[in-house]
ZAMARGU-4260 file (C-alpha; in steps of 0.2 Angstrom, whole numbers, plus 5000, padded with zeros to 4 digits):
<rodrens>
0) 4903/5107/5155 | 4892/5113/5171 | 4876/5121/5164 | 4875/5131/5180 | 4895/5134/5184
5) 4898/5142/5166 | 4882/5155/5169 | 4889/5173/5173 | 4884/5180/5188 | 4877/5198/5185
10) 4881/5211/5198 | 4870/5225/5202 | 4874/5243/5203 | 4874/5244/5221 | 4885/5229/5225
15) 4905/5231/5226 | 4915/5215/5221 | 4934/5213/5226 | 4944/5197/5221 | 4961/5196/5231
20) 4972/5181/5237 | 4960/5168/5232 | 4944/5174/5240 | 4930/5186/5234 | 4922/5200/5245
25) 4905/5206/5240 | 4898/5222/5250 | 4881/5229/5247 | 4867/5238/5255 | 4863/5223/5267
30) 4881/5220/5273 | 4896/5212/5268 | 4901/5193/5264 | 4918/5184/5261 | 4922/5168/5255
35) 4938/5159/5249 | 4937/5147/5234 | 4945/5131/5231 | 4963/5131/5221 | 4955/5120/5206
40) 4942/5133/5203 | 4947/5151/5193 | 4936/5166/5198 | 4936/5182/5187 | 4927/5199/5187
45) 4924/5209/5172 | 4921/5227/5178 | 4915/5233/5161 | 4901/5220/5160 | 4899/5219/5178
50) 4898/5200/5179 | 4908/5187/5189 | 4913/5170/5181 | 4919/5154/5186 | 4930/5142/5177
55) 4938/5126/5182 | 4955/5118/5178 | 4950/5101/5170 | 4935/5089/5169 | 4938/5077/5184
60) 4923/5073/5193 | 4928/5084/5209 | 4932/5099/5199 | 4915/5098/5190 | 4907/5098/5207
65) 4916/5112/5214 | 4912/5123/5197 | 4894/5122/5200 | 4895/5125/5219 | 4906/5139/5218
70) 4896/5149/5206 | 4881/5145/5217 | 4889/5151/5232 | 4896/5168/5224 | 4878/5171/5216
75) 4870/5168/5233 | 4883/5180/5241 | 4879/5193/5227 | 4860/5191/5230 | 4860/5190/5250
80) 4869/5208/5251 | 4856/5216/5241 | 4840/5206/5247 | 4844/5197/5263 | 4837/5179/5264
85) 4825/5174/5277 | 4816/5159/5284 | 4800/5160/5293 | 4795/5147/5307 | 4779/5146/5317
90) 4777/5139/5333 | 4760/5127/5336 | 4755/5120/5353 | 4746/5128/5369 | 4756/5139/5378
95) 4771/5138/5366 | 4779/5154/5362 | 4794/5164/5357 | 4802/5180/5363 | 4816/5191/5360
100) 4829/5194/5374 | 4845/5205/5368 | 4854/5195/5357 | 4845/5178/5361 | 4829/5169/5356
105) 4818/5163/5371 | 4807/5147/5366 | 4794/5140/5377 | 4790/5124/5370 | 4783/5112/5383
110) 4799/5108/5392 | 4802/5112/5410 | 4814/5126/5407 | 4813/5140/5394 | 4827/5136/5380
115) 4838/5152/5376 | 4846/5152/5359 | 4860/5164/5356 | 4857/5173/5340 | 4873/5170/5329
120) 4884/5185/5322 | 4877/5192/5305 | 4860/5185/5309 | 4845/5195/5314 | 4828/5188/5322
125) 4811/5195/5322 | 4796/5189/5333 | 4781/5199/5325 | 4770/5189/5338 | 4773/5175/5351
130) 4771/5160/5337 | 4781/5166/5323 | 4800/5169/5322 | 4809/5177/5306 | 4827/5173/5303
135) 4835/5185/5291 | 4854/5187/5284 | 4863/5190/5269 | 4873/5174/5272 | 4861/5160/5265
140) 4869/5147/5275 | 4868/5156/5292 | 4849/5158/5289 | 4846/5139/5285 | 4856/5133/5300
145) 4849/5145/5313 | 4832/5141/5307 | 4836/5122/5308 | 4844/5124/5326 | 4827/5132/5331
150) 4816/5119/5324 | 4826/5106/5331 | 4824/5112/5349 | 4805/5105/5345 | 4801/5097/5328
155) 4782/5095/5324 | 4775/5078/5330 | 4763/5070/5319 | 4750/5065/5331 | 4744/5082/5336
160) 4755/5092/5326 | 4763/5102/5340 | 4780/5110/5337 | 4791/5121/5328 | 4789/5121/5308
165) 4794/5131/5294 | 4781/5143/5288 | 4771/5132/5275 | 4779/5115/5280 | 4766/5101/5279
170) 4767/5089/5293 | 4758/5072/5290 | 4747/5068/5303 | 4745/5050/5309 | 4729/5042/5317
175) 4729/5039/5337 | 4727/5023/5346 | 4712/5015/5340 | 4700/5008/5353 | 4698/4988/5355
180) 4681/4982/5351 | 4675/4972/5365
</rodrens>
């Protein structure tokens, strides 16, 4: 049986869980998330023990994969409504910077035009200084997706290391052109 799938998900006191119509709704201090599970998976909530359990119908390969996946997604929802997920990005390069403009992020990263990216619903962005962007949301998938879209505008290049990278990301550097002897 799935080691991840069979672990019960503890629900903190400030989180409210509702199961209805093949879907789960999790509400907490940081927001509210909804997700509909696959029909081959059964989700149960024990209010007395304050834990959610996930079970599967049979041991087919697809259902075994769904079991662990479903449990992980629900656990991330419970964690996200208490402590929102965040990704930090840093911008490296002379003249490269970021700024917030209403509901969008403006990136000046070496192109002729400023790149304007609309912030998705349910996601918040902070720009503590011109070279750092923090993406936050209770939805882990939305945080990762928007951070990846920002990084994709100008990924770090291997020669000078310029570009947008995740905070703490290691960029392997290459040697430049060698001079021919002569």
